[in-house]
C-alpha positions as CSV (number, residue, x, y, z in Angstrom):
1,M,-12.7,5.8,-15.5
2,Y,-12.0,2.2,-16.5
3,K,-13.7,-1.0,-15.8
4,A,-12.0,-4.3,-16.3
5,G,-14.2,-7.3,-17.1
6,S,-13.8,-8.8,-13.6
7,W,-14.3,-5.5,-11.7
8,A,-17.7,-4.7,-10.1
9,K,-17.6,-1.0,-11.1
10,P,-15.4,1.5,-13.0
11,E,-12.4,2.9,-11.1
12,K,-10.4,6.1,-11.6
13,V,-7.2,5.6,-13.6
14,I,-4.4,8.2,-13.3
15,V,-1.6,8.2,-15.8
16,K,1.6,10.1,-15.6
17,V,4.0,10.1,-18.6
18,E,7.5,11.6,-18.5
19,V,9.8,11.7,-21.5
20,S,13.5,12.5,-21.0
21,E,16.9,11.7,-22.5
22,Q,16.9,8.6,-20.3
23,G,13.7,7.4,-22.0
24,T,10.0,7.2,-21.3
25,N,8.6,6.7,-17.8
26,I,4.9,5.7,-17.6
27,R,3.1,5.3,-14.3
28,Y,-0.5,4.2,-13.7
29,I,-2.5,4.4,-10.6
30,V,-6.0,2.7,-10.3
31,T,-8.0,3.9,-7.3
32,N,-11.5,4.0,-5.9
33,L,-10.8,7.3,-4.1
34,A,-13.2,9.4,-6.2
35,E,-13.2,12.3,-3.8
36,F,-9.6,13.3,-4.5
37,K,-8.3,15.2,-7.6
38,A,-5.8,13.2,-9.7
39,K,-2.9,15.5,-9.1
40,A,-3.4,15.6,-5.3
41,L,-3.8,11.8,-5.1
42,Y,-0.6,11.3,-7.1
43,E,1.5,13.8,-5.3
44,K,0.2,13.4,-1.8
45,G,-0.6,9.7,-1.8
46,Y,1.4,7.8,-4.3
47,C,4.6,9.9,-4.4
48,A,4.6,10.2,-0.6
49,R,4.3,6.5,-0.2
50,V,7.0,5.7,-2.7
51,C,9.4,8.3,-1.2
52,H,8.7,7.0,2.3
53,G,9.4,3.5,1.2
54,T,12.7,4.6,-0.5
55,Q,13.8,6.4,2.7
56,N,13.2,3.2,4.7
57,K,15.4,1.2,2.4
58,R,18.3,3.7,2.8
59,A,18.3,3.5,6.6
């Protein structure tokens, strides 16, 4: 949980770090969806949204 000075309450922060030969890839998600586990929220929510947006750009 993290609370910025201007936020009314703390929010869940999910961090994914990948390190490969190409370099380091760090992703942050800040959410108020407390009922979801971090992995499910990242894979089913964030990744699905990003992949869907990428597919739309290719069309």
